[in-house]
All heavy atoms as an XYZ file, in Angstrom:
903
protein
N      35.486    -55.815      0.104
C      35.605    -54.507      0.720
C      35.229    -54.623      2.185
O      34.184    -55.143      2.533
C      34.675    -53.527     -0.013
C      34.933    -52.112      0.337
S      33.725    -50.982     -0.357
C      34.350    -50.644     -1.958
N      36.057    -54.126      3.048
C      35.828    -54.237      4.484
C      34.836    -53.203      4.982
O      34.511    -52.237      4.295
N      34.350    -53.429      6.193
C      33.381    -52.531      6.817
C      33.958    -51.122      6.989
O      33.281    -50.134      6.738
C      32.969    -53.113      8.185
C      31.818    -52.403      8.828
C      30.488    -52.659      8.110
O      30.389    -53.421      7.155
N      29.468    -51.974      8.540
N      35.214    -51.014      7.358
C      35.857    -49.718      7.558
C      35.966    -48.960      6.252
O      35.752    -47.750      6.200
C      37.261    -49.913      8.166
O      37.141    -50.706      9.335
C      37.892    -48.597      8.506
N      36.246    -49.647      5.160
C      36.369    -49.010      3.856
C      35.022    -48.453      3.397
O      34.950    -47.370      2.820
C      36.916    -50.011      2.818
O      38.110    -50.588      3.332
C      37.197    -49.335      1.502
N      33.945    -49.193      3.652
C      32.604    -48.721      3.274
C      32.245    -47.446      4.032
O      31.707    -46.513      3.471
C      31.563    -49.794      3.569
C      31.485    -50.830      2.530
C      30.266    -51.674      2.747
N      30.515    -52.946      2.097
C      30.073    -54.099      2.501
N      29.330    -54.176      3.579
N      30.344    -55.191      1.850
N      32.529    -47.421      5.303
C      32.228    -46.242      6.114
C      33.022    -45.045      5.621
O      32.501    -43.937      5.497
C      32.506    -46.525      7.614
C      32.398    -45.249      8.428
C      31.553    -47.583      8.143
N      34.299    -45.254      5.297
C      35.136    -44.169      4.798
C      34.637    -43.663      3.453
O      34.700    -42.469      3.172
C      36.593    -44.619      4.681
C      37.282    -44.748      6.010
C      38.734    -45.153      5.826
C      39.427    -45.302      7.157
N      40.810    -45.754      7.002
N      34.129    -44.545      2.591
C      33.656    -44.117      1.276
C      32.303    -43.396      1.380
O      31.951    -42.600      0.519
C      33.561    -45.298      0.317
O      32.572    -46.213      0.771
N      31.528    -43.657      2.426
C      30.253    -42.978      2.623
C      30.400    -41.641      3.346
O      29.511    -40.795      3.281
C      29.300    -43.869      3.422
C      28.747    -45.093      2.705
C      27.878    -45.893      3.647
C      27.963    -44.684      1.477
N      31.498    -41.424      4.011
C      31.696    -40.203      4.793
C      31.543    -38.923      3.954
O      30.817    -38.008      4.373
C      33.040    -40.235      5.507
N      32.174    -38.816      2.776
C      31.996    -37.584      1.986
C      30.539    -37.360      1.564
O      30.058    -36.222      1.558
C      32.894    -37.791      0.770
C      33.869    -38.833      1.175
C      33.174    -39.690      2.179
N      29.841    -38.440      1.263
C      28.434    -38.310      0.868
C      27.600    -37.810      2.034
O      26.744    -36.930      1.876
C      27.903    -39.668      0.346
C      28.631    -40.038     -0.950
C      26.404    -39.628      0.126
C      28.360    -41.441     -1.431
N      27.855    -38.328      3.217
C      27.113    -37.895      4.400
C      27.411    -36.439      4.748
O      26.519    -35.688      5.149
C      27.432    -38.806      5.583
C      26.943    -40.259      5.441
C      27.420    -41.091      6.619
C      25.436    -40.304      5.315
N      28.646    -36.013      4.575
C      29.013    -34.617      4.831
C      28.294    -33.692      3.849
O      27.716    -32.671      4.237
C      30.548    -34.423      4.770
C      30.915    -32.952      4.762
C      31.219    -35.138      5.925
N      28.296    -34.056      2.574
C      27.618    -33.237      1.560
C      26.115    -33.191      1.839
O      25.487    -32.135      1.742
C      27.907    -33.780      0.137
C      27.002    -33.132     -0.889
C      29.368    -33.577     -0.208
N      25.525    -34.312      2.204
C      24.105    -34.360      2.523
C      23.784    -33.469      3.726
O      22.802    -32.718      3.707
C      23.680    -35.805      2.799
C      22.204    -36.028      3.092
C      21.354    -35.591      1.910
C      21.959    -37.500      3.391
N      24.608    -33.516      4.748
C      24.395    -32.674      5.934
C      24.519    -31.190      5.592
O      23.710    -30.367      6.036
C      25.392    -33.059      7.031
N      25.524    -30.833      4.796
C      25.699    -29.428      4.400
C      24.542    -28.948      3.533
O      24.059    -27.822      3.693
C      27.033    -29.245      3.678
C      28.284    -29.383      4.548
C      29.545    -29.350      3.675
C      28.329    -28.294      5.596
N      24.095    -29.791      2.605
C      22.969    -29.420      1.736
C      21.694    -29.233      2.553
O      20.914    -28.301      2.309
C      22.768    -30.474      0.658
N      21.477    -30.092      3.530
C      20.304    -29.959      4.390
C      20.375    -28.673      5.209
O      19.390    -27.938      5.319
C      20.192    -31.176      5.328
O      20.093    -32.363      4.526
C      18.984    -31.075      6.241
N      21.522    -28.382      5.776
C      21.689    -27.156      6.556
C      21.450    -25.925      5.691
O      20.764    -24.978      6.100
C      23.081    -27.112      7.180
N      22.005    -25.928      4.482
C      21.802    -24.799      3.575
C      20.327    -24.668      3.210
O      19.788    -23.554      3.190
C      22.637    -24.963      2.307
C      22.340    -23.898      1.281
C      22.839    -22.612      1.429
C      21.525    -24.155      0.180
C      22.547    -21.618      0.519
C      21.229    -23.178     -0.738
C      21.740    -21.914     -0.571
O      21.436    -20.941     -1.477
N      19.662    -25.769      2.931
C      18.241    -25.731      2.574
C      17.385    -25.167      3.690
O      16.483    -24.358      3.458
N      17.659    -25.569      4.914
C      16.911    -25.042      6.055
C      17.176    -23.551      6.251
O      16.249    -22.769      6.506
C      17.275    -25.822      7.321
C      16.810    -27.283      7.339
C      17.393    -28.003      8.539
C      15.300    -27.367      7.329
N      18.432    -23.137      6.130
C      18.767    -21.714      6.237
C      18.068    -20.913      5.141
O      17.473    -19.872      5.404
C      20.280    -21.524      6.135
C      20.659    -20.077      5.981
C      20.764    -19.138      6.957
C      20.936    -19.403      4.749
N      21.101    -17.926      6.411
C      21.213    -18.058      5.053
C      20.982    -19.808      3.421
C      21.520    -17.124      4.081
C      21.296    -18.874      2.447
C      21.562    -17.544      2.786
N      18.122    -21.398      3.908
C      17.523    -20.698      2.769
C      16.027    -20.535      2.968
O      15.467    -19.470      2.725
C      17.821    -21.471      1.484
C      17.344    -20.779      0.235
C      18.127    -19.815     -0.388
C      16.118    -21.087     -0.327
C      17.697    -19.178     -1.527
C      15.681    -20.448     -1.470
C      16.470    -19.500     -2.065
O      16.026    -18.870     -3.198
N      15.370    -21.582      3.419
C      13.928    -21.537      3.621
C      13.550    -20.535      4.719
O      12.579    -19.804      4.594
C      13.425    -22.924      3.988
C      11.928    -23.034      4.049
C      11.493    -24.461      4.324
O      12.270    -25.283      4.793
N      10.245    -24.754      4.020
N      14.323    -20.474      5.782
C      14.021    -19.549      6.877
C      14.259    -18.093      6.509
O      13.630    -17.193      7.066
C      14.847    -19.884      8.109
C      14.380    -21.117      8.833
C      15.134    -21.280     10.128
N      14.932    -20.151     11.016
C      14.045    -20.098     11.994
N      13.276    -21.110     12.202
N      13.957    -19.042     12.755
N      15.174    -17.808      5.599
C      15.512    -16.425      5.284
C      14.752    -15.881      4.091
O      14.899    -14.713      3.753
C      17.019    -16.276      5.008
O      17.381    -17.119      3.901
C      17.833    -16.648      6.228
N      13.948    -16.672      3.453
C      13.180    -16.222      2.299
C      11.749    -15.918      2.703
O      11.316    -16.200      3.810
C      13.214    -17.262      1.176
C      14.612    -17.504      0.620
C      15.251    -16.175      0.186
N      16.605    -16.319     -0.271
C      17.695    -16.005      0.404
N      17.611    -15.574      1.622
N      18.887    -16.112     -0.123
N      10.987    -15.364      1.786
C       9.620    -14.943      2.062
C       8.734    -16.077      2.547
O       9.049    -17.244      2.401
N       7.639    -15.682      3.132
C       6.699    -16.659      3.637
C       5.287    -16.147      3.459
O       5.053    -14.957      3.328
C       6.976    -16.945      5.106
C       6.824    -15.744      6.001
C       7.203    -16.055      7.430
O       7.331    -17.204      7.809
N       7.372    -15.036      8.234
N       4.341    -17.065      3.454
C       2.932    -16.718      3.368
C       2.404    -16.625      4.785
O       2.602    -17.519      5.594
C       2.154    -17.788      2.566
C       0.665    -17.496      2.591
C       2.678    -17.864      1.142
N       1.749    -15.518      5.071
C       1.168    -15.326      6.399
C      -0.344    -15.338      6.264
O      -0.888    -14.794      5.325
C       1.582    -13.984      6.993
C       3.052    -13.852      7.239
C       3.300    -12.508      7.861
N       4.720    -12.216      7.932
C       5.200    -11.094      8.395
N       4.391    -10.138      8.807
N       6.497    -10.902      8.429
N      -0.995    -15.904      7.227
C      -2.458    -15.867      7.259
C      -2.899    -14.483      7.710
O      -2.143    -13.741      8.316
C      -2.963    -16.946      8.189
C      -2.717    -18.323      7.630
C      -3.567    -19.337      8.364
N      -3.620    -20.571      7.626
C      -2.653    -21.478      7.580
N      -1.526    -21.254      8.207
N      -2.798    -22.593      6.894
N      -4.159    -14.162      7.448
C      -4.655    -12.812      7.736
C      -4.498    -12.407      9.193
O      -4.305    -11.248      9.489
C      -6.118    -12.695      7.318
O      -6.903    -13.619      8.064
N      -4.560    -13.324     10.119
C      -4.412    -12.990     11.523
C      -3.004    -12.574     11.893
O      -2.784    -11.995     12.940
N      -2.023    -12.851     11.014
C      -0.641    -12.535     11.330
C      -0.219    -11.163     10.828
O       0.862    -10.709     11.141
C       0.276    -13.597     10.733
C       0.075    -14.967     11.362
C       0.889    -16.000     10.649
O       0.830    -16.120      9.432
N       1.665    -16.758     11.400
N      -1.022    -10.527     10.032
C      -0.700     -9.201      9.502
C      -1.656     -8.210     10.141
O      -2.817     -8.506     10.393
C      -0.848     -9.182      7.957
C      -0.635     -7.786      7.412
C       0.121    -10.157      7.325
N      -1.168     -7.018     10.401
C      -1.974     -5.976     11.018
C      -3.292     -5.806     10.268
O      -3.317     -5.488      9.091
C      -1.171     -4.670     10.999
C      -1.878     -3.571     11.731
O      -3.036     -3.676     12.080
N      -1.154     -2.501     11.964
N      -4.408     -5.998     10.962
C      -5.735     -5.896     10.353
C      -6.159     -4.442     10.142
O      -7.148     -4.185      9.503
C      -6.767     -6.607     11.234
C      -6.550     -8.094     11.328
C      -6.842     -8.804     10.029
O      -7.716     -8.402      9.274
N      -6.103     -9.848      9.738
N      -5.405     -3.500     10.674
C      -5.808     -2.117     10.631
C      -5.368     -1.338      9.401
O      -5.361     -0.126      9.435
N      -4.957     -1.987      8.322
C      -4.554     -1.254      7.120
C      -5.761     -0.556      6.515
O      -6.794     -1.165      6.294
C      -3.937     -2.195      6.090
C      -2.550     -2.717      6.404
C      -2.079     -3.679      5.315
C      -1.561     -1.597      6.542
N      -5.591      0.713      6.260
C      -6.681      1.509      5.690
C      -6.210      2.182      4.413
O      -5.015      2.241      4.130
C      -7.137      2.594      6.686
O      -6.039      3.488      6.897
C      -7.587      1.999      8.004
N      -7.166      2.726      3.679
C      -6.841      3.465      2.461
C      -5.955      4.663      2.796
O      -5.051      5.014      2.035
C      -8.121      3.907      1.757
N      -6.185      5.284      3.930
C      -5.379      6.443      4.337
C      -3.927      6.030      4.580
O      -3.000      6.753      4.209
C      -5.967      7.083      5.585
N      -3.724      4.880      5.212
C      -2.357      4.413      5.469
C      -1.639      4.077      4.170
O      -0.440      4.306      4.042
C      -2.389      3.179      6.376
C      -2.838      3.468      7.786
S      -3.082      1.961      8.745
C      -1.383      1.498      9.042
N      -2.372      3.534      3.208
C      -1.781      3.151      1.927
C      -1.782      4.302      0.930
O      -1.198      4.207     -0.144
C      -2.535      1.955      1.343
C      -2.512      0.694      2.206
C      -3.421     -0.372      1.599
C      -1.098      0.173      2.356
N      -2.484      5.390      1.286
C      -2.571      6.599      0.470
C      -3.215      6.351     -0.887
O      -2.930      7.048     -1.862
C      -1.191      7.246      0.312
C      -0.578      7.642      1.639
C       0.843      8.151      1.504
O       1.375      8.191      0.381
O       1.423      8.514      2.547
N      -4.088      5.356     -0.965
C      -4.861      5.059     -2.178
C      -6.149      4.373     -1.775
O      -6.243      3.780     -0.702
C      -4.067      4.166     -3.131
C      -2.866      4.853     -3.728
C      -2.528      4.315     -5.103
O      -3.440      3.878     -5.824
O      -1.345      4.348     -5.441
N      -7.128      4.422     -2.672
C      -8.400      3.748     -2.427
C      -8.240      2.242     -2.572
O      -7.461      1.766     -3.407
C      -9.466      4.245     -3.407
C      -9.896      5.668     -3.151
C     -10.522      5.847     -1.777
O     -11.335      4.999     -1.364
O     -10.170      6.834     -1.112
N      -8.993      1.502     -1.747
C      -8.972      0.048     -1.819
C      -9.998     -0.442     -2.836
O     -10.975      0.247     -3.122
C      -9.284     -0.548     -0.449
C      -8.358     -0.140      0.698
C      -8.824     -0.780      1.994
C      -6.925     -0.515      0.401
N      -9.780     -1.623     -3.376
C     -10.732     -2.217     -4.304
C     -11.970     -2.686     -3.559
O     -11.921     -2.978     -2.367
N     -13.093     -2.792     -4.255
C     -14.326     -3.201     -3.587
C     -14.306     -4.689     -3.239
O     -14.894     -5.106     -2.250
C     -15.541     -2.887     -4.473
O     -15.440     -3.581     -5.706
N     -13.620     -5.506     -4.035
C     -13.542     -6.940     -3.753
C     -12.208     -7.327     -3.124
O     -12.149     -8.100     -2.179
C     -13.762     -7.750     -5.028
C     -13.831     -9.250     -4.756
C     -14.307    -10.013     -5.927
N     -13.227    -10.076     -6.910
C     -13.250    -10.829     -7.974
N     -14.299    -11.563     -8.238
N     -12.239    -10.848     -8.812
N     -11.124     -6.797     -3.660
C      -9.786     -7.129     -3.151
C      -8.816     -6.037     -3.555
O      -9.059     -5.264     -4.484
C      -9.319     -8.467     -3.694
N      -7.694     -5.999     -2.839
C      -6.611     -5.067     -3.154
C      -5.292     -5.809     -3.039
O      -5.042     -6.484     -2.047
C      -6.612     -3.867     -2.189
O      -7.889     -3.232     -2.238
C      -5.531     -2.866     -2.557
N      -4.476     -5.699     -4.082
C      -3.130     -6.265     -4.069
C      -2.167     -5.121     -3.770
O      -2.118     -4.143     -4.502
C      -2.788     -6.895     -5.423
C      -3.753     -7.964     -5.936
C      -3.333     -8.434     -7.321
C      -3.822     -9.125     -4.982
N      -1.433     -5.245     -2.676
C      -0.507     -4.194     -2.260
C       0.900     -4.756     -2.346
O       1.228     -5.734     -1.681
C      -0.797     -3.724     -0.818
C       0.147     -2.596     -0.429
C      -2.248     -3.317     -0.662
N       1.731     -4.137     -3.180
C       3.115     -4.577     -3.338
C       4.053     -3.543     -2.744
O       4.019     -2.374     -3.108
C       3.459     -4.784     -4.809
C       4.903     -5.201     -5.011
C       5.297     -5.291     -6.467
O       4.466     -5.257     -7.360
N       6.589     -5.394     -6.704
N       4.903     -3.994     -1.816
C       5.959     -3.154     -1.257
C       7.245     -3.493     -1.995
O       7.622     -4.661     -2.092
C       6.121     -3.420      0.241
C       5.002     -2.855      1.065
C       3.811     -3.550      1.214
C       5.139     -1.626      1.686
C       2.786     -3.032      1.979
C       4.108     -1.104      2.447
C       2.923     -1.806      2.594
N       7.902     -2.474     -2.531
C       9.102     -2.681     -3.331
C      10.182     -1.684     -2.951
O       9.919     -0.686     -2.302
C       8.777     -2.512     -4.814
O       7.815     -3.458     -5.199
N      11.394     -1.980     -3.413
C      12.506     -1.056     -3.210
C      13.106     -0.702     -4.567
O      12.862     -1.380     -5.565
C      13.556     -1.665     -2.279
O      13.964     -2.921     -2.752
N      13.893      0.336     -4.594
C      14.379      0.898     -5.853
C      15.237     -0.063     -6.676
O      15.128     -0.099     -7.893
C      15.155      2.174     -5.573
N      16.067     -0.841     -6.026
C      17.000     -1.691     -6.767
C      16.620     -3.161     -6.728
O      17.470     -4.031     -6.863
C      18.421     -1.501     -6.214
C      18.893     -0.090     -6.364
C      18.935      0.760     -5.277
C      19.244      0.400     -7.605
C      19.353      2.069     -5.418
C      19.657      1.709     -7.762
C      19.710      2.553     -6.664
N      15.356     -3.449     -6.583
C      14.854     -4.817     -6.479
C      14.466     -5.323     -7.865
O      13.465     -4.904     -8.425
C      13.662     -4.838     -5.535
S      12.792     -6.388     -5.491
N      15.264     -6.228     -8.409
C      14.970     -6.772     -9.739
C      13.686     -7.605     -9.755
O      12.865     -7.438    -10.654
C      16.167     -7.598    -10.245
O      17.320     -6.758    -10.262
C      15.921     -8.127    -11.634
N      13.449     -8.497     -8.794
C      12.192     -9.257     -8.816
C      10.957     -8.381     -8.656
O       9.869     -8.768     -9.064
C      12.318    -10.216     -7.631
C      13.758    -10.276     -7.301
C      14.345     -8.970     -7.738
N      11.129     -7.187     -8.095
C       9.990     -6.289     -7.905
C       9.384     -5.877     -9.245
O       8.169     -5.759     -9.377
C      10.400     -5.048     -7.119
S      10.875     -5.407     -5.416
N      10.224     -5.658    -10.231
C       9.718     -5.256    -11.552
C       8.871     -6.351    -12.172
O       7.805     -6.092    -12.728
C      10.881     -4.884    -12.464
C      11.504     -3.565    -12.062
C      12.639     -3.169    -12.992
N      13.760     -2.854    -12.102
C      14.984     -3.285    -12.223
N      15.317     -4.041    -13.234
N      15.900     -2.953    -11.354
N       9.338     -7.589    -12.081
C       8.581     -8.710    -12.635
C       7.276     -8.918    -11.872
O       6.225     -9.175    -12.472
C       9.422     -9.980    -12.593
N       7.336     -8.768    -10.553
C       6.132     -8.912     -9.739
C       5.130     -7.822    -10.072
O       3.925     -8.081    -10.174
C       6.493     -8.861     -8.240
O       7.444     -9.890     -7.963
C       5.274     -9.033     -7.365
N       5.623     -6.605    -10.268
C       4.737     -5.487    -10.619
C       4.009     -5.755    -11.940
O       2.789     -5.589    -12.031
C       5.538     -4.192    -10.716
C       4.696     -2.988    -11.021
C       5.530     -1.730    -11.080
N       4.671     -0.571    -11.087
C       5.076      0.664    -10.925
N       6.349      0.914    -10.729
N       4.223      1.662    -10.946
N       4.740     -6.208    -12.933
C       4.140     -6.518    -14.232
C       3.090     -7.611    -14.095
O       1.985     -7.509    -14.640
C       5.223     -6.948    -15.241
O       6.174     -5.887    -15.355
C       4.636     -7.251    -16.589
N       3.407     -8.657    -13.362
C       2.484     -9.765    -13.164
C       1.210     -9.307    -12.472
O       0.098     -9.604    -12.933
C       3.160    -10.875    -12.352
C       2.284    -12.056    -11.968
C       1.893    -12.849    -13.200
C       2.990    -12.929    -10.965
N       1.346     -8.564    -11.388
C       0.167     -8.118    -10.649
C      -0.678     -7.127    -11.449
O      -1.906     -7.168    -11.390
C       0.588     -7.510     -9.308
C       1.212     -8.493     -8.314
C       1.676     -7.757     -7.061
C       0.269     -9.614     -7.962
N      -0.029     -6.254    -12.214
C      -0.787     -5.330    -13.063
C      -1.581     -6.096    -14.112
O      -2.724     -5.750    -14.403
C       0.154     -4.334    -13.739
C       0.649     -3.264    -12.805
C       1.665     -2.342    -13.457
O       2.408     -2.752    -14.350
N       1.729     -1.101    -12.990
N      -0.996     -7.140    -14.673
C      -1.707     -7.959    -15.664
C      -2.870     -8.717    -15.029
O      -3.908     -8.901    -15.662
C      -0.758     -8.943    -16.341
C       0.197     -8.259    -17.287
O      -0.059     -7.148    -17.756
N       1.318     -8.896    -17.550
N      -2.708     -9.138    -13.795
C      -3.772     -9.870    -13.112
C      -5.003     -8.994    -12.925
O      -6.129     -9.432    -13.151
C      -3.279    -10.415    -11.759
C      -2.310    -11.578    -11.992
C      -4.438    -10.840    -10.864
C      -1.624    -12.079    -10.739
N      -4.820     -7.741    -12.517
C      -5.960     -6.881    -12.201
C      -6.530     -6.158    -13.419
O      -7.554     -5.487    -13.299
C      -5.605     -5.854    -11.104
C      -5.154     -6.548     -9.842
C      -4.579     -4.856    -11.575
N      -5.930     -6.314    -14.577
C      -6.388     -5.603    -15.775
C      -7.863     -5.845    -16.076
O      -8.604     -4.909    -16.371
C      -5.534     -6.004    -16.992
O      -4.195     -5.653    -16.729
C      -6.016     -5.319    -18.259
N      -8.301     -7.088    -16.003
C      -9.685     -7.428    -16.356
C     -10.611     -7.523    -15.149
O     -11.704     -8.070    -15.258
C      -9.701     -8.760    -17.114
C      -8.934     -8.680    -18.428
O      -8.915     -7.591    -19.029
O      -8.354     -9.700    -18.829
N     -10.181     -7.005    -14.018
C     -10.998     -7.073    -12.797
C     -11.207     -5.666    -12.248
O     -10.375     -5.161    -11.489
C     -10.295     -7.952    -11.751
C     -10.156     -9.382    -12.145
S      -9.492    -10.333    -10.766
C      -7.999    -10.945    -11.504
N     -12.300     -5.028    -12.603
C     -12.511     -3.647    -12.150
C     -12.707     -3.510    -10.644
O     -12.486     -2.430    -10.091
C     -13.776     -3.214    -12.900
C     -14.445     -4.484    -13.291
C     -13.377     -5.517    -13.433
N     -13.088     -4.586     -9.959
C     -13.316     -4.503     -8.520
C     -12.079     -4.891     -7.691
O     -12.136     -4.954     -6.473
C     -14.508     -5.365     -8.110
C     -14.413     -6.785     -8.626
O     -13.508     -7.071     -9.441
O     -15.251     -7.620     -8.234
N     -10.957     -5.123     -8.380
C      -9.699     -5.442     -7.706
C      -8.699     -4.340     -8.030
O      -8.515     -3.983     -9.191
C      -9.150     -6.818     -8.148
C      -7.802     -7.092     -7.481
C     -10.146     -7.916     -7.829
N      -8.073     -3.784     -6.987
C      -7.096     -2.708     -7.180
C      -5.694     -3.227     -6.933
O      -5.491     -4.165     -6.180
C      -7.362     -1.566     -6.196
C      -8.671     -0.868     -6.393
C      -8.583      0.485     -6.916
N      -7.386      1.170     -6.421
C      -6.954      2.298     -6.902
N      -7.603      2.883     -7.850
N      -5.878      2.868     -6.435
N      -4.738     -2.557     -7.563
C      -3.321     -2.849     -7.358
C      -2.657     -1.576     -6.866
O      -2.804     -0.511     -7.470
C      -2.675     -3.328     -8.667
C      -1.175     -3.392     -8.597
C      -0.536     -4.337     -7.821
C      -0.400     -2.473     -9.290
C       0.847     -4.391     -7.751
C       0.990     -2.518     -9.228
C       1.598     -3.480     -8.453
O       2.967     -3.528     -8.372
N      -1.937     -1.669     -5.748
C      -1.243     -0.514     -5.176
C       0.240     -0.857     -5.073
O       0.612     -1.880     -4.508
C      -1.802     -0.156     -3.780
C      -3.300      0.168     -3.880
C      -1.021      0.997     -3.171
C      -3.969      0.381     -2.534
N       1.067      0.003     -5.625
C       2.521     -0.161     -5.613
C       3.094      0.843     -4.629
O       2.870      2.045     -4.756
C       3.068      0.086     -7.022
C       4.535     -0.196     -7.194
C       4.984     -1.486     -7.457
C       5.474      0.822     -7.125
C       6.322     -1.756     -7.637
C       6.825      0.567     -7.311
C       7.238     -0.722     -7.567
O       8.575     -0.996     -7.747
N       3.820      0.360     -3.625
C       4.349      1.229     -2.579
C       5.865      1.066     -2.494
O       6.367     -0.055     -2.416
C       3.725      0.895     -1.211
C       2.225      1.172     -1.268
C       4.396      1.668     -0.098
C       1.498      0.837      0.002
N       6.568      2.196     -2.518
C       8.010      2.176     -2.304
C       8.271      2.042     -0.805
O       7.882      2.907     -0.020
C       8.670      3.443     -2.846
C       8.756      3.459     -4.340
C       7.878      4.225     -5.089
C       9.706      2.689     -5.003
C       7.942      4.226     -6.468
C       9.773      2.683     -6.386
C       8.895      3.453     -7.106
O       8.962      3.440     -8.475
N       8.931      0.972     -0.417
C       9.181      0.704      0.999
C       9.980      1.825      1.652
O       9.731      2.182      2.813
C       9.901     -0.633      1.155
N      10.929      2.407      0.912
C      11.768      3.460      1.479
C      10.957      4.693      1.876
O      11.311      5.404      2.805
C      12.857      3.898      0.487
C      13.858      2.815      0.169
C      13.478      2.003     -1.071
O      12.334      2.121     -1.578
O      14.320      1.228     -1.530
N       9.873      4.941      1.177
C       9.042      6.107      1.462
C       8.031      5.839      2.577
O       7.399      6.767      3.067
C       8.306      6.539      0.193
N       7.870      4.589      2.968
C       6.899      4.206      3.996
C       7.559      3.321      5.049
O       7.069      2.248      5.394
C       5.721      3.475      3.353
C       4.929      4.323      2.423
N       5.284      4.521      1.106
C       3.813      5.056      2.625
C       4.408      5.327      0.547
N       3.518      5.673      1.437
N       8.699      3.766      5.572
C       9.473      2.947      6.501
C       8.708      2.603      7.777
O       8.844      1.491      8.299
C      10.787      3.641      6.850
C      11.828      3.661      5.734
C      13.063      4.428      6.176
C      12.204      2.244      5.332
N       7.911      3.515      8.290
C       7.169      3.233      9.518
C       6.162      2.105      9.296
O       6.031      1.199     10.121
C       6.450      4.494     10.010
C       5.843      4.340     11.384
C       6.879      4.010     12.449
O       7.997      4.549     12.399
O       6.560      3.197     13.333
N       5.471      2.124      8.170
C       4.519      1.058      7.836
C       5.240     -0.274      7.636
O       4.785     -1.317      8.105
C       3.721      1.443      6.586
C       2.637      0.476      6.149
C       1.612      0.256      7.260
C       1.954      1.011      4.892
N       6.384     -0.234      6.961
C       7.181     -1.445      6.740
C       7.631     -2.028      8.079
O       7.571     -3.244      8.288
C       8.388     -1.139      5.827
C       9.370     -2.289      5.801
C       7.911     -0.810      4.417
N       8.047     -1.183      8.996
C       8.469     -1.658     10.328
C       7.290     -2.224     11.112
O       7.414     -3.240     11.791
C       9.129     -0.531     11.104
C      10.500     -0.188     10.602
C      11.171      0.866     11.469
N      12.392      1.311     10.850
C      12.614      2.541     10.414
N      11.702      3.486     10.557
N      13.760      2.856      9.841
N       6.158     -1.558     11.026
C       4.975     -2.019     11.733
C       4.551     -3.404     11.247
O       4.191     -4.267     12.039
C       3.806     -1.029     11.533
O       4.194      0.245     12.039
C       2.555     -1.499     12.231
N       4.601     -3.614      9.944
C       4.205     -4.898      9.368
C       5.326     -5.932      9.399
O       5.119     -7.078      9.029
C       3.723     -4.691      7.927
C       2.480     -3.811      7.791
C       2.182     -3.515      6.330
C       1.284     -4.483      8.458
N       6.518     -5.510      9.812
C       7.678     -6.390      9.954
C       8.061     -7.063      8.634
O       8.299     -8.264      8.572
C       7.425     -7.441     11.036
C       8.703     -8.157     11.437
O       9.795     -7.550     11.328
O       8.626     -9.330     11.851
N       8.141     -6.259      7.569
C       8.607     -6.773      6.279
C      10.122     -6.741      6.275
O      10.732     -5.757      6.669
C       8.089     -5.922      5.120
C       6.591     -5.979      4.956
C       5.910     -4.926      4.394
C       5.874     -7.080      5.355
C       4.541     -4.964      4.222
C       4.498     -7.131      5.201
C       3.838     -6.070      4.632
N      10.738     -7.805      5.800
C      12.194     -7.889      5.817
C      12.808     -7.989      4.446
O      14.022     -7.943      4.316
C      12.603     -9.078      6.667
C      12.070     -8.908      8.066
C      12.559     -9.876      8.992
N      11.920     -9.589     10.284
C      12.382     -9.979     11.401
N      13.505    -10.657     11.438
N      11.751     -9.710     12.515
N      11.993     -8.141      3.414
C      12.523     -8.220      2.065
C      11.471     -7.733      1.071
O      10.287     -7.661      1.394
C      12.957     -9.652      1.719
O      11.844    -10.508      1.703
N      11.928     -7.393     -0.094
C      11.021     -6.991     -1.166
C      11.289     -7.889     -2.367
O      12.404     -8.377     -2.529
C      11.239     -5.515     -1.559
O      12.598     -5.339     -1.947
C      10.876     -4.572     -0.451
N      10.289     -8.128     -3.181
C       8.921     -7.627     -3.072
C       8.138     -8.375     -2.000
O       8.321     -9.561     -1.800
C       8.331     -7.901     -4.442
C       9.066     -9.093     -4.949
C      10.461     -8.969     -4.380
N       7.297     -7.641     -1.320
C       6.326     -8.220     -0.388
C       4.952     -7.817     -0.885
O       4.701     -6.640     -1.135
C       6.549     -7.707      1.038
O       7.831     -8.159      1.483
C       5.486     -8.211      1.983
N       4.083     -8.785     -1.037
C       2.745     -8.518     -1.570
C       1.693     -8.935     -0.555
O       1.752    -10.031     -0.009
C       2.522     -9.290     -2.886
O       3.548     -8.932     -3.818
C       1.177     -8.968     -3.480
N       0.757     -8.029     -0.309
C      -0.380     -8.313      0.558
C      -1.630     -8.419     -0.301
O      -1.791     -7.676     -1.268
C      -0.594     -7.183      1.568
C       0.544     -6.862      2.515
C       0.165     -5.665      3.383
C       0.877     -8.057      3.385
N      -2.497     -9.328      0.066
C      -3.804     -9.437     -0.576
C      -4.827     -9.075      0.483
O      -5.012     -9.801      1.447
C      -4.055    -10.852     -1.133
C      -2.961    -11.212     -2.129
C      -5.443    -10.924     -1.774
C      -3.008    -12.640     -2.603
N      -5.443     -7.910      0.293
C      -6.444     -7.427      1.260
C      -7.835     -7.659      0.700
O      -8.071     -7.462     -0.457
C      -6.237     -5.937      1.541
C      -4.843     -5.503      1.965
C      -4.816     -3.994      2.078
C      -4.444     -6.161      3.253
């Protein structure tokens, strides 16, 4: 097999590898991310969330009406806080709190904050 034939036979593999890498990078950039506490507005209060915060921690989930993963996330988070009286779970409809969603720069649901 000549050198030219080897290069030609590797070309489709290299194209597929390049496309898969590009798709992977795009997918990673457009999906959710974990932010450290300094990256989220530190001024969230019980008044802004319209519910009392937990004494140890509060899990705040922002969801939308037609979000299928939101239902599973809600069930999971409710089960997590069941045996923890000092941890609260707050479920917020993003559509009803658009100003807060814009302020926090949320781009997809479900988005969960741990306060």
